[in-house]
SEKEMI-154379 format. One record per residue (C-alpha): x, y, z; residue in one letter. Coordinates in steps of 0.05 Angstrom, whole numbers, plus 5000, padded with zeros to 4 digits. Example, Ala and Ser with C-alpha at 12.3 -4.5 7.8 and 13.67 -1.06 7.14 Angstrom:
524649105156A 527349795143S 
This chain:
490162504179M 484362024171S 481461314158Y 483361034227M 484561184302S 492161364317R 492261004378N 498760614384L 499759924419T 504559914471S 509459464432L 509760114381S 510960564438F 516160134461F 519759994394L 519460714379R 522860994448T 527260314466L 533660784450I 537260564519C 537459824511C 541959384472A 540358714432F 546958634416L 546957844439G 543657594380S 542758144325F 547058554274G 547657954226E 547258594171K 550259204180A 549359904136F 550960664148A 545161044155Q 544061764175Y 539061894234P 531661864201V 526362114243C 520661734214D 522461004230S 528960944272M 531561024343V 539160914355Y 542560634415F 550260604430I 553059954460S 559759734463G 562560324437G 558460204373S 552160544342I 545960024327Y 539460204287N 532660014312L 527160014265N 520560204312T 515859974254Y 519059294249L 518858694305P 524658574337I 528257954303S 535457734280A 535758314232T 533358864277N 536059214308P 542459234260V 550059514269L 550260174236N 556960204198T 558360934218F 564760944258P 563360984337P 564661634369P 568861344416G 564661594478G 559461334518I 553861854503S 549261874437L 544062414414A 540662584351V 539263324339S 539263804282T 545964054255N 547464604300L 554964694274N 554364644196S 549864904152S 552264444097T 552663804134G 547263254143P 542063444189S 539263144229P 545762814252T 549062464312F 552762824369Y 556662504420A 561162764483V 568562524473I 572562774525G 569963394549A 567763704478N 561363584433Y 563263184368Y 557963124312Y 558362704249Y 559163034182D 558362344138G 565362274141T 568162274208T 566862544273W 568163264275V 570563664343N 566064254357T 571464584403G 565864694451H 565964344521T 559463974541S 559563994619G 556963334615S 556462644586V 549362574598D 545962884539I 539262964506G 536563374439A 530263754427G 528064484403G 534664644372G 538364504437Y 543063944472I 542263884544Y 546563544595G 546363394665K 551663314718T 549063174788G 544063754799A 546864254746D 543764274675I 547364564617Y 545264764552R 548564794484Y 545965124422D 552065014374G 554665754380T 560065624444G 560765244502N 555464894537A 553065344601T 549665234661I 541965454655I 539465184722A 540764824786T 535764254808L 534564334882P 537763674891S 540563094849A 536762524818V 538761784813N 537761664738V 543162014702Y 539962114634D 535962754608I 530562794556A 527663374514A 521263524474D 521363904407C 519464524444E 525864584480G 523364334545N 527763844579F 525863254631Y 528962924694V 527062254723L 528462114800D 526161394819L 529561464895A 523961504951G 517561734918T 518961724839A 517462254799V 518362594733L 519363284728R 518563834664K 522764454666Y 522665004611S 528765214565P 530065684623T 530165184681G 523865354711T 519664754739L 512764704698M 509964034715Y 510663384767T 508962724752W 508562174805T 511161584774V 508460884810T 509960114792G 516860164766G 524160034791P 528360344848A 533060614796G 535160644721A 541160824676I 537461184623C 530061434603F 526161724541S 520162094525L 516961914461S 510662214446G 505862154505N 510261544530Q 515661504587L 520660944574L 525460684628V 531660324610G 532359814667S 531559044674T 525858924658P 524159534612V 517959914634Y 513060374599S 507060834622G 503761374595V 504262124603V 498362514603D 498263294622P 491463214650A 493862754702S 498562734758T 500962014755T 504261484714I 503360824725A 509560384697L 508859674673T 514459214657A 514959044578L 520658494582G 527458274607N 532758684565I 539958824582P 541659524597V 545559904546A 550360534561I 545561144528D 540361264470F 539561764417G 533161914380G 528962454347C 525062854392P 518463104366F 521363574318M 515263564276Y 508063594287S 503363154280P 507962514272Q 502762024272V 502861254263T 495860894245D 496260134243T 491259824187L 489459074185Y 487558684125Q 481358154126C 483257904061S 489257874017A 485858263963T 482958824011Q 486059553993S 486260174044F 484560894026T 489461364067V 489562074079T 495562564088A 494963024144G 498463654119G 498364144051K 500463943985P 505163763952P 503663033975Y 508162413966S 507161643988A 513261183997A 514260494017I 518660484078L 518759734078N 514959134052G 511059103990S 505359563964A 500759773897A 499660513915I 495360943869T 492561643873G 496362393881T 493962603951G 491762763995P 487562083986N 492161483967F 489760783955T 494460273979V 493959463961T 499659174011P 502758484001T 505058234068G 507558724122L 507959354095T 510260114126R 507560644078V 509861384095V 505862014073L 509262634062S 506463354060S 507864094079T 506364374149S 508864844202S 509564394257G 513364414316C 520664594307G 524064854244S 522164314197G 516964404146P 514863674133I 509263304165T 509562574157T 503662114167D 506161284175T 501760704164F 502559994182L 499259544141M 498558824174V 496658254124P 490957804142P 494057114174P 491756404148A 487655974196I 487155204185D 482254794228A 487154214218G 487153524181V 480853064175S 482552434207D 477651864231T 477051844306L 476251134328F 472951024393G 468650534438C 462450944438G 465451464473L 470351924432Y 475452424451A 480952774418D 484553424409T 483853864344L 490054224321H 488354854291G 493855254263I 494856014255L 500456224204T 502756944186N 499657214250G 503057774283Q 505057724358P 502058374381W 495058194353V 490157854396T 486657294356Y 479857114386Q 478356344372Y 471256024374A 469555284355W 462655004341S 458454574355P 459354734425A 455554114453T 461553664427S 467054044459I 469053934528S 474354454538S 478654914501G 473455194459A 476255854451T 483455584439T 487055304377L 486554574413N 479554394434P 478453734467V 472653414428I 467452904445N 463552744386P 457952224386T 457552254315A 460752414251N 462053174264T 463753764220M 468754264269Y 467854984252H 473555474273L 472556214271K 477856704291M 476057424302T 479958094314T 478058674358S 475559284330A 481859664344T 486059134306Q 481359054239G 474558714264N 476358134218C 473757444221Q 476556814187Y 473256134182T 476055394168D 472354794182S 474654024192V 470653454186F 471652864238V 468852184221P 467851684274I 469050974276S 466050474334N 470849984352K 466849724413T 468149034435I 462248634459N 465548054481P 462247314481D 465146604474F 462045924463T 465545244492Y 464644494485R 466743964542M 470443414513I 470542984577Y 476042434604G 478141954652C 484642214670D 483242924647F 477843384610D 478943844553S 474844544534V 474644804468A 473145494472F 471545954414H 470946764415S 465147004377T 467147734398T 466748204332P 472248744315L 476848394360A 483848184341D 486948084404N 484147504463W 486847404522E 483746784566W 484046614640D 481945924643F 480846004725G 486145514739D 492545894731G 493745814658Q 492546264601T 491946294525S 492446864467T 488946394417L 482546634389E 479745844399S 484045524441P 483044824470V 485044754546H 486144204587R 483344124657Y 487043614704D 482043714762Q 474343614756Q 472344264786N 468244914770S 472245444744Y 470946204726T 473946324653V 475347014633R 475447264564L 479547984549F 478448164484A 481548794451S 483649184388N 488049794386P 482150234404Y 477349864459C 477949274504A 472748954546D 472248234583S 466947754597I 466647174645Q 462846484645K 462545924701P 463445264672I 464644604703S 468243994683T 465143554739S 462542884710H 462742554780P 463141794778L 462541544846D 461540794856A 457540634924T 452840124944F 448839945011T 447839265035V 441539005073S 446738755130A 454638725133D 454638215184T 450637635176I 449536955210C 451636415155L 445736185108G 443036895111T 441937225041A 444837985030V 441538484988Q 446338974952F 443739564922T 447540004884G 447840804900T 453541004846S 453741704825T 454841714744V 454242334711F 454742004638L 449841504627K 448440984615P 453040564668A 454939854674T 455739464741C 461438904755S 460138534826W 465438094857N 463037784918F 470037514943G 467736794954D 469036664874G 461736904852N 460137504808T 454637904784S 453038394730A 446538604760N 446839334795C 442439074852N 443538324868P 442637894923S 447637414946H 448336845001T 454836645028F 455935875040T 461835905085T 463536355147P 468336915137G 470137575120V 469137775049Y 471238395015N 465338574965V 468038974903Q 463539394860L 466639594790V 462440174766I 463040474688A 460741084653D 458941214580S 465641354564I 468640794598S 471241144655C 471540694724R 470540724800D 471340204854T 467340124916A 468539604970Y 464839325025R 466438795077V 461338315087I 462437855154T 459137175153V 459036875225D 458236125238S 452335815274V 454335865348P 455635285393A 456335285474L 458534805525D 460134925601I 464434475650E 464734505722L 470734205768D 465534015819R 458733905832H 459533875912A 462634395956L 463134766019C 460935456037I 466235836026G 470235355980D 470835495900Q 467635205840V 471535265771N 467435365712V 469435375642K 465635525577A 467335235506R 463535675446Y 464035935378T 467936565381R 466236895317Q 461537425321G 460937475403L 458138035434V 458337745503A 458637155553L 454237195611N 455036695676W 449636645728D 452036315787F 444436155821G 444936635873D 443837275839Q 450837355820S 454837305760G 460437525708T 461337745638R 466737615586N 470437095618I 471636445590A 474336075654A 472736315724T 470536155799S 465536215848H 464036045919S 457336035961Y 456436296030D 449935836043R 448635166033Q 444334885980G 443234755905V 445335235854Y 444235225777Y 450135515741I 448535785671S 452736055615A 449236535553G 453136705492V 450437315460V 452137415383Y 452438065341R 447437705291V 446336995306C 441336765362P 443736725435E 445136025459V 444635855543I 447435155578K 446835065647Q 449134615704D 448034495784S 452234495843V 450834275913V 453834705975V 454734446045H 455534816112T 463034706141P 464034536216P 464035146264D 470635216300V 472535726356Y 478435586406I 478136356444G 481237006430P 488537166427D 491637106502T 498737116535T 503436686571L 508836856624C 514936486609L 515935926665Q 508736026683G 503235626682S 500835306615P 495135396571L 489234866551F 486134996481L 479534676455S 473634716407N 468935186446Q 462734936397T 463334206407G 462434086337A 463733346315A 468333126268G 475832966251Q 480833446294Y 487633706271L 491534226312W 497034616280S 501834306323T 499933596282G 496233396349D 489133096332T 486333106407T 480933556423R 484733906473I 491834226463L 496334396522K 500835046508V 506835246543T 510135746490H 508236376455D 506136266388G 499836246333T 496035636344Y 490035376298S 484234766298L 481634506232T 474934066240V 473333656180R 465733326173N 462132776133E 461833286068F 469733426068D 467834036096C 472534436146T 472734976197G 478535236222T 480035816281D 486836126303E 489036426368M 495736836385I 499236716446V 503937256461R 509737276511K 508537606579D 512737786638C 519538136594Y 522838756573T 526238926514D 531639496508V 533039996449P 540140056423N 540240806406S 535741356411F 536042086374T 533942676426P 532743196373N 525543366393G 522243176331D 517642656376G 521042086352V 525841656392N 527042246435D 528841826501Y 532141276521F 527540786560Y 527139976551P 519239956578R 516740486519Q 511140016492L 515439426494L 515239146559A 510038726597Q 508338516667G 513638986701V 513039146773S 519639446791S 524539766753F 531740106766T 536040376710M 542740756713N 546741096653V 553541176651F 558641556609N 565341256575R 568941486644W 564841196685G 560541826712Q 552841736721S 548942136679V 542041886689F 538841466737Q 531041286756T 526840786792A 520241056760V 517040416720A 512540886680D 517441476669G 519741796599R 526741516609G 533441886591W 533142466545D 540442566527G 541943146582K 545743176646F 545143766697N 540044106635D 545744056589K 546543686520E 551043086528Q 555342976465P 553742396410A 556641716429G 556641026468V 553140996532Y 553140466591I 547040236622Y 544739806680Q 537739606684I 534239176742K 526638886732V 522738526775I 515338216738F 508738136766K 510537326774N 517237556821G 521637326767R 527437836764S 531838006705E 538638466704H 541138766639Y 547839106626D 549639396558G 551239986518N 546740486480V 548741006421T 546641776428L 545442026361L 545342756342R 
């Protein structure tokens, strides 16, 4: 065989040898009867039925398919040359039913009458092998299966496999996993260490140089006689079936080549590997075949399987050699639909290349160009592009040298459309007195949506809105303009301020009557020209913006200025002008002559409007302020000038003056205070200065000497020729007496703690005795000490109870007079 390498893909090996796995859940829509064919089919049993699996086609809803041959009724299946009938179909199916071997003769299952010894069977080299525990059985069609070998130990995989030379194989996945090859007589020939697989499995198979392990998932590995290791890799999660049956390598060689079309019209020349006669047949698909062999020209249409047959003396008993070729049609590649890419100066999109009629086991490599405008995914069907101009994108798809080394291309044109938004707007002010309006207009090309933010919390979606502002202020207006692709915004400051503020200054806001006032306008007017209207509050007006005015009547005037701008908005300002009267002043004195120490009463009459201060000066370096009526006395004789001055805020000060004469009063002195004993000698009082004048005692006497016999207060007044008077006073106190308190509180607080009649009250005492009795007449205190402390409320150092006590006191005064007192005193606690 020639033309291409004979390396099979892992999927091809998987499909040729997956004879112990079930696909029953979603397959079997069609069913047909088929004898075992060693070129394209493997077989498995599941649920008591036989299924055909075409290893040259992908797994699909129709592959595998139910075989309508009646099920054997057992759980084992093998494919072997017919060992029991020379006229029956060969190869055919074998199964173990009960304890015997059965084979299918084309109509029914025939009991060979031979016992199998095992339900786990596998065929090859003209034998059917079985394994029960560690015992190996062999059956050749001539009698019961016999034990040909006993393994050193049992293995944990029940199944057994064989090759076309009659060698058998066992798989042990427990502990260190191994695959062992034995000769037809049971001699161990080779051992491989198996890595990467499951810990156990129901079945396994050998096909060519591949080991397949039936588990979930199914594992596959290469069996290389030059190596001691088989590395398993997982192929997929497929439910585990009961058993499998397939042709061992009974013919040699049996090779499958995969050929790949790079175009739909491409033809292949294939060569049979044996000897004539040659033949070519289409297993599936469609193709035009020319030639008689060993070279044939094949032009396939779609996925096609072609088998070449020739004579050979290969392994086993068959005389036929088959060469099988899978011819894969070219896929179709489409770079996608040309579509305008809208953007905003920067453009991004995803292209959507489409691959049709591709094969799942073929690796397709993609390359997009130009690479400078592709940001990611340049080696996928869906690259992300970033063009900056109209761009033609080229898609190139290639396959590897082992899969045809094909190249396919397509292109798609991507035009761009710049929808960039460059926002801008104009505006026009519409001034008003109560509110202002602004007419906005968007000058943004390509925009079809406008969102205005006027800066006062109000918005609009019109292209050219007119907005009302109720407050004069500065605002930031923002326009957000957009189209379905782009958006941008711009903001501008605007001011609706057109201030109108009426203000003016005056030369003086308080004046004296007859003074002119200059009014100067200082108003702020944004919209000019302005007009002025004055009202001076006295019936006079002016339209001059800087008038002068003289008020003719004193008073307070509220001057008004009304200012108007060019759109007749108005503002008003007021200033109060005070016009003071021309001041007047007069003073009155109630006397113009007085004595030292007497008071003169003064009164001022004056204009009060605009008064700042009233100042009195009494002529003796003293004065007072802001008192209209006051009085003053002098301590020295003489002539004094009294003046009053009124100070006004704007009018000139006015001063008035008058005089007063101050005389000296008589000097009177009748002596210091003294005492007088009752029933003693009288006192004689007189003015010791001898001043002349009229005398008047407090007793009404007018004599120069006054006789005093009683205690009291005595005074003498002397009046001179200026009607000035001098007065002196003397206190005459009682002497030679005592006072007795009526209660005391001996609590130790230092106040009234003792009962004693002399304490600061008695005068002129020379002898004294006191005796105190309780209510039972018992004497509780007695003393004859005139300067003692008195009774402290105790008797024999023991406090006496609160209550009324009786005292007896006898006093002799320094003038020889004596007094006797009997009474009650209250002790308080």
